[in-house]
TIMARRO-556134 format. One line per 5 residues: number of its first residue (from 1); their letters; for each residue x, y, z of C-alpha. Coordinates in Angstrom, 1 decimal, always signed. Each point is the difference from the previous one (the first is absolute). Example, Ala and Ser with C-alpha at 12.3 -4.5 7.8 and 13.67 -1.06 7.14 Angstrom:
<rs>
1	as	+12.3/-4.5/+7.8  +1.4/+3.4/-0.7
</rs>
This chain:
<rs>
1	melai	+0.0/+0.0/+0.0  +3.0/+2.3/+0.6  +0.7/+0.1/-3.8  -3.7/+0.8/-0.7  +0.2/+2.8/+2.5
6	reava	+3.1/+1.4/-1.8  -2.0/-0.1/-3.3  -2.8/+1.8/+1.7  +2.3/+2.7/+1.3  +1.5/+0.4/-3.5
11	agerg	-3.5/+0.3/-1.5  -0.9/+2.7/+2.5  +3.1/+1.9/-0.9  -1.1/-0.1/-3.6  -3.4/+1.5/+1.0
16	evpvg	-1.8/-3.3/-0.3  -2.2/-1.5/+2.7  +2.6/-1.9/+2.1  -0.7/-3.6/-0.7  +2.7/-2.6/-0.7
21	avvvr	+0.0/-3.6/-1.1  +2.5/-2.8/-0.2  -0.3/-3.5/-1.6  +2.2/-2.6/+1.6  +0.8/-3.6/-1.2
26	daavv	+2.3/-2.3/+1.9  +1.2/+2.9/+2.2  +1.0/+2.0/-3.1  -1.7/+3.2/-1.2  -1.3/-0.5/-3.5
31	gsagn	-2.0/+3.2/-0.3  -0.4/+3.3/+1.9  -1.7/+3.3/-0.6  -1.7/+3.0/+1.5  -3.1/+1.8/-1.2
36	rtref	+0.5/+1.9/-3.3  -3.5/+0.9/-1.0  +0.8/+3.7/-0.3  +3.4/-0.4/-1.6  -1.4/-2.4/-2.7
41	ndpta	-3.4/+1.7/-0.2  -1.4/-3.5/+0.4  -2.6/-0.9/+2.6  +1.1/-3.6/-0.1  +3.6/+0.8/+1.0
46	haell	-0.5/-1.2/+3.6  +3.1/-1.4/+1.8  -1.5/-3.5/+0.0  -0.6/-0.1/-3.7  +3.4/+1.4/-0.9
51	airea	+1.8/-2.5/+2.3  -2.0/-2.9/-1.4  +0.8/+1.1/-3.6  +3.7/+0.3/+0.9  +0.0/-3.4/+1.7
56	cgnle	-1.8/-1.7/-3.0  +2.6/+1.6/-2.3  +3.0/-1.0/+2.1  -1.3/-3.6/+0.3  -1.3/-0.1/-3.6
61	qerle	-3.3/-1.4/+1.0  -3.6/+1.3/+0.4  -0.7/-1.7/+3.3  +1.9/+0.5/+3.2  -0.7/-3.3/+1.8
66	gcdly	+2.2/-0.4/+3.0  +0.5/+3.8/+0.3  -1.0/+2.2/+2.9  -1.1/+3.7/-0.2  +0.8/+2.6/+2.7
71	vtlep	-1.9/+3.2/-0.3  -0.3/+3.0/+2.3  -3.8/+0.6/-0.5  -2.9/-2.5/-0.3  -0.4/-0.6/-3.7
76	ctmca	-3.0/+1.5/-1.9  -2.4/-2.1/-2.1  +2.1/+0.5/-3.2  +3.2/-1.2/+1.8  -1.7/-2.8/+1.8
81	aaisf	-1.2/-1.3/-3.4  +3.5/+0.2/-1.4  +1.4/-1.8/+3.0  -2.6/-2.8/-0.6  +0.7/-0.3/-3.7
86	arirr	+3.8/+0.0/+0.7  -0.6/-2.9/+2.5  +2.0/+1.7/+2.8  +0.5/-2.5/+2.8  +0.0/+2.4/+3.0
91	lyfaa	-1.1/+3.6/+0.4  +1.5/+2.0/+2.9  -1.2/+3.5/+0.4  +0.5/+2.7/+2.6  -2.6/+2.7/+0.3
96	edakg	-3.7/-0.8/-0.3  -1.9/+2.2/-2.5  -3.6/+0.2/+1.2  -1.0/+2.3/-2.9  +1.7/-1.6/-3.0
101	gavis	+1.3/-3.4/+1.2  -1.5/-3.2/-1.4  +1.6/-2.8/+2.0  -1.3/+0.3/+3.6  -1.9/+3.2/-0.7
106	gvrff	-2.6/+0.9/-2.7  -0.8/-2.7/-2.5  +2.3/-2.6/+1.6  +1.0/-1.2/-3.5  +1.6/-3.2/+1.0
111	ssptc	-3.2/-1.2/+1.7  -2.0/+0.6/-3.2  -1.3/-3.1/-1.8  +1.4/+1.4/-3.3  +3.5/+0.2/+1.4
116	hhapd	+2.2/-2.6/-1.8  +2.8/-0.2/+2.5  +0.4/+1.4/+3.6  +3.4/+0.4/+1.5  +0.7/-0.6/+3.7
121	iyphi	-0.6/+3.4/+1.6  +2.1/+1.6/+2.8  -1.3/+3.5/+0.9  +1.4/+2.7/+2.2  +3.7/-0.9/-0.5
126	gdgea	+2.0/+3.2/+0.8  -3.2/+2.1/-0.1  +1.4/+2.6/+2.3  +2.6/+1.4/-2.3  -2.2/-0.4/-3.1
131	srllr	-2.9/+1.8/+1.7  +2.3/+2.8/+1.1  +1.3/+0.5/-3.5  -3.5/+0.2/-1.4  -1.3/+2.4/+2.8
136	sffaa	+3.0/+2.3/-0.5  -0.4/+0.1/-3.8  -3.7/+0.9/+0.2  +0.5/+2.4/+2.8  +2.5/+1.9/-2.1
141	rrg	-2.4/+0.1/-2.9  -2.8/+1.4/+2.1  +2.4/+2.4/+2.0
</rs>
């Protein structure tokens, strides 16, 4: 999760919502990213999607079976669907997102009967630091 936090910090420094994600396979990082929606003018450039794309490219495969994803914020519905389609083995996330999250909040995507694959889910891993980053980012925007 420490690497995901670093990606989140870097995203925040770029003016993006500070969310970071890291894909790990056999203790090796195979993909990592922070949000880049503003930079790329792309609403799909969430940290999770970018990290999954990088991991798939690095591993030269469309599915990430045996891979784990660490992300600093509970994934949204779009990202949860991508996690499912990628066949991520385990999802670890830090801060819960009561408004936009789709794992333990909102639609609870992985519990849906239309979900093809549900990873093992480990919420609230390192949520203190991730929550602090998000609160500071939004407080500065409102300030």
